[in-house]
MDTraj code that builds the backbone (N, CA, C; nanometers):
import mdtraj as md
import numpy as np

residues = "UNK UNK UNK UNK UNK UNK UNK UNK UNK UNK UNK UNK UNK UNK UNK UNK UNK UNK UNK UNK UNK UNK UNK UNK UNK".split()
xyz = np.array([
    [-1.1471, -0.7928, -0.2312],
    [-0.9862, -0.7098, -0.2577],
    [-0.8691, -0.6905, -0.1590],
    [-0.7772, -0.7278, -0.1952],
    [-0.6774, -0.6985, -0.0675],
    [-0.6697, -0.6055, 0.0006],
    [-0.6591, -0.5770, 0.1373],
    [-0.6179, -0.4355, 0.1837],
    [-0.5417, -0.4661, 0.2468],
    [-0.4246, -0.3459, 0.2449],
    [-0.3189, -0.3689, 0.3659],
    [-0.3100, -0.1910, 0.4244],
    [-0.2829, -0.2258, 0.5657],
    [-0.2649, -0.0883, 0.6636],
    [-0.1339, -0.0617, 0.6597],
    [-0.0986, 0.0298, 0.6363],
    [0.0395, 0.0876, 0.6079],
    [0.0927, 0.1583, 0.7741],
    [0.2153, 0.1918, 0.7635],
    [0.2407, 0.2203, 0.8798],
    [0.1520, 0.3254, 0.9541],
    [0.1203, 0.4365, 0.8602],
    [0.0273, 0.5218, 0.9313],
    [-0.1005, 0.5282, 0.9929],
    [-0.1323, 0.3643, 0.9582],
    [-0.2561, 0.3345, 0.9787],
    [-0.4015, 0.4170, 0.8947],
    [-0.3322, 0.4045, 0.7505],
    [-0.3922, 0.4435, 0.6447],
    [-0.4659, 0.3353, 0.5434],
    [-0.5766, 0.2820, 0.5082],
    [-0.6210, 0.1867, 0.4346],
    [-0.6164, 0.2048, 0.2801],
    [-0.5438, 0.1119, 0.2157],
    [-0.4906, 0.1601, 0.0874],
    [-0.5095, -0.0050, 0.0137],
    [-0.5534, -0.0365, -0.0938],
    [-0.5847, -0.1227, -0.1745],
    [-0.4465, -0.2125, -0.2016],
    [-0.3973, -0.3432, -0.2187],
    [-0.2731, -0.4142, -0.2451],
    [-0.2018, -0.3441, -0.3652],
    [-0.2691, -0.3412, -0.4873],
    [-0.2222, -0.2586, -0.5707],
    [-0.1458, -0.1385, -0.5472],
    [-0.2009, -0.0327, -0.4758],
    [-0.1672, 0.0923, -0.4477],
    [-0.0336, 0.0857, -0.3552],
    [-0.0296, -0.0338, -0.2879],
    [0.0640, -0.0566, -0.2032],
    [0.1882, -0.1060, -0.2578],
    [0.1441, -0.1714, -0.3704],
    [0.2728, -0.2217, -0.4377],
    [0.3712, -0.1053, -0.5398],
    [0.2264, 0.0038, -0.5925],
    [0.2746, 0.1129, -0.6880],
    [0.3560, 0.2002, -0.6256],
    [0.3461, 0.1898, -0.4716],
    [0.4117, 0.2678, -0.3565],
    [0.5788, 0.1916, -0.3637],
    [0.5512, 0.0789, -0.3168],
    [0.6968, 0.0075, -0.3113],
    [0.7685, 0.0333, -0.4354],
    [0.7707, 0.0400, -0.5845],
    [0.7898, 0.0256, -0.6493],
    [0.8565, 0.1840, -0.6938],
    [0.8062, 0.2823, -0.6407],
    [0.8270, 0.3975, -0.6548],
    [0.9298, 0.4189, -0.5239],
    [0.9069, 0.3711, -0.4482],
    [1.0174, 0.4180, -0.3087],
    [1.1416, 0.2955, -0.3352],
    [1.0970, 0.1884, -0.4020],
    [1.2108, 0.0987, -0.4049],
    [1.3255, 0.1300, -0.4906],
])
top = md.Topology()
chain = top.add_chain()
for i, resn in enumerate(residues, 1):
    res = top.add_residue(resn, chain, resSeq=i)
    for name in ("N", "CA", "C"):
        top.add_atom(name, md.element.get_by_symbol(name[0]), res)
traj = md.Trajectory(xyz[None], top)
C-alpha cells in the first residue's frame, strides 16, 4: 500500500491523501 507523509508528518494512505485533495481542491 502506498504511504504518503503530509506536511505535519502524519502518515496516511494514498487514498486518504487523494480524498483530502479532492475536498480541499
